[in-house]
N, C-alpha and C positions, 0 to 999 in steps of 0.2 A: 147252297146244299153242301152238307158232308159227303168227305169224301171218306171209299173205302178203306179200310187199314188190308193191307200185303195179306194176313190170311185169312181175310172174308167173315172172321166171327167179330162181333160186341162185343167189346168188354162186359163189366155184371154190373157193371152202374153209368150213371149219365156225367157224373163226374172223369170217371176212367174213358169213359168214351172221350168227352172234351178233351184232355189230355195226352189221348194219343194222338187224336186229329191234328191237335195248335204243336203237340213233337213233329210229326208229318212235315206242316205245311212250314215249318220254320226251317225244318231240314230240307227238304226240299225246294227252299227259296222263294216259295208264293208268299213268305211274309218275311218279310227284306229285312234285315238290319237298321234298326233306326229308323222304325216303322212306325206310325202307332193302332195299338190296337184298340179298336171300337167295339166296348162289349155288346153294347145294342146290336151292332151287323154281323160278331159273332155269334151269338145266341139264334140269332134266325139258322143266319148258318148251318150251325150244326142240330140246329133242333132241341135245342136246350132251355132251359132257362134262364136267370144272368147268377143264380145261385151258383148249382156248379161249374158254371164257368171262373166267378170271381175264385172259387176253391181251387181250382187244376190253375188259375194265373199265382197263386200264390206259390204252389209250391212250381213253378217252373219258374218264378225268382226264385227261393229258395235255391233254386239250382245254376242258379247264373244263367239261364235262359233270356230273361227277359227281367225289365227294368221300374222301376214305379216311381216316378214323378207329382208331388203334392199338385192337388190345382189340374196337371195332365192326363193323369191318368199311365198307363202300361205300351210297354213299346219298346221291340224286339231290342235283344241286348248286341249294343255292337263288336262283333271280331278284333278280340285283342289276344295277341301274342305274351303276354306280360301273364295274363287268364290262362292261355295255354299252357306256357312252362311248366305252371306252378299247379298243371292237374297234374301232366302229364309226372312229372315228379311226385308227385302222391302216389298218381300210378305204379311207378315205376319203383316203391318198399312193397304195395303189396302185390303187386302182380308175384313180383320175385317169392315172395313169403309162399305166395300161394303153387306157386310154379312148385318148388319146395316141394310140397307136403302132395300135392297131387301127383306127378307121379312114381312117388312110395303107394296109394292109396288105389289107383285108379288103376283097374280091369281091364283087359285086351277091346274091350266096346269102346272104351273113353277112344280109340284113337280111333277106331270103326268112323264113330257117328265123326272125329274131325273132318276122316276122308271126305265121308259123306258134305257136309255142311259148306268143306271147300269145294266141290264140283260145283254146290248149287249158288255159289260167289264166283267163281270161275263163268259161268252160264252167265251170270248178271251179266255181268263184267264184260263180255262175250258180246250181248243184246247191248250194253248200253241202259241198259238201264240200273241208273246209282242207287234209286230211292232202296229196291231188291236187293243190290252189291251189299249197300250200309247196314243194313237190318240182319244178312246174314251174315254178314260179316262179325257183326257183337253176337252172336249164337255162337258162331265157331268159339272166339276169343269165352266167351262164358261158359261153353265147356270144357272149358280147361280148371278154371274157376268153381265150377262148382265142383269139378269135379276133388275138390281139397277138403270139402264136407267142413266148409266153417261158414256158416248162415252169415255169423256178422262182416266178418273180413267181405262177403261177396257184397251184403249191404249197401257196404260204406263203397267197394268196388264200381256198385251198380249206379249211383248218386256219380259222382265221377263221368263217368261215360253217358252218362243223361247232358251234362254240362256240352257235350265236348258234339256229339254226334253231329252238327254241322257242317263243323270245319271237318268231319271225314270225308259228309260227301263233298264239298271243295274237294279234298287231298285228290277223290276217286276221280275227280274230273278232266285230268290229264290221263290220256291211252300209257303214258308212260311208268304213269304211278300203280298204277292198274298192275298191270304187269310186273311189278317190284314189288308189287304185296303176292299175286299167287307164287313170285318163287317164297317169299318171304313164309310164308305159310307152310309150303310143300316142305322146309328145312325146319319149325317148327313140331308138325308132324313126325319127322325125322328123327328128331330129337326126344319127343318123347315115347312113340315107338325103343326102341331105346333108351328110356328112363335115364337119359339124361339131364338134369335139371340142368346142370353150370350152361350148358350149351345154349337149351332151350329161354334159359334168363338175358344171355347172353342176342338170342333171335327176336324176343321181347323185344328187348330193346334198342337194337338198329332199325325194326321196326318203327318205334317212335321216331325214334332220330331221323328218320326221312323221311316223318310224315312233317315232322319242326319244320326241319332247311326247307320243304314244299310252300310250307304253309306262309314261312317265313318269306320268302320271298312273293309269294303273292301279298301277303299284306300290305308286306313297304311301298309294293306297286301300285299299290291303291290307292 
C-alpha cells in the first residue's frame, strides 16, 4: 500500500507519484542500500502498472539512487563516500554562484521565508521526524537557489540533491548533528539578511563539510 507524502497531495501522473514514493522509501530506510527491487511487488504496493514504475526506476538510476544489473534487475544503490564527495563538490561550485546572485536579486520576503522554513525544520527536528526535517531542509536551501532566478542552474542543483537525500537522512539521525544544522541555518539567514554573499558561501561550505565529516565516520564504521 502506498504511503502518503507529507504534502498530502498526490502528484499529477502515475510516474511522478511512484517516483516520489520510491524516493521517500529510500530516504527513510524502508528500502535499504543493496536491497533488490521487485517490480511486481512495488507495482502492487503503489497501485500502478509496471510501465510508470519502470520509468521511475530509470529516473532514479540516472540520479544514482538505484542501480541496474543485467538478469538481476534493479537494487537500491549503496552509500558511497566517493559519490558523496563528488556530488558535494559540484554543489559547492553551483550553489556559490547562486548565492552571489541571490543576495543581490532577492527582496526581504525571501529572508522571511527562510526564517519560516527554518522554524519548520527545527520543529521536525525536536519531534524526531527526520523525513519531514529532510523535506523542509530541502525547501530551505532551494529558497536561496530559486532566489537567483537561474532556472538551468536550479535544475542542475535539483538533480544533485535528488542523488543524496539518503545521506542527509542518515546525518540527521544524530541529535548533535541536528543542533549543528539549526545553528548553521541561523547563520545563513543572518548572512543573507545582511546581503553578505561571501559569508553565506562560507557557511554553506562549512555546512557541507560538517555533514561530510559525520558521514565519513558513519560509512567507515559500517
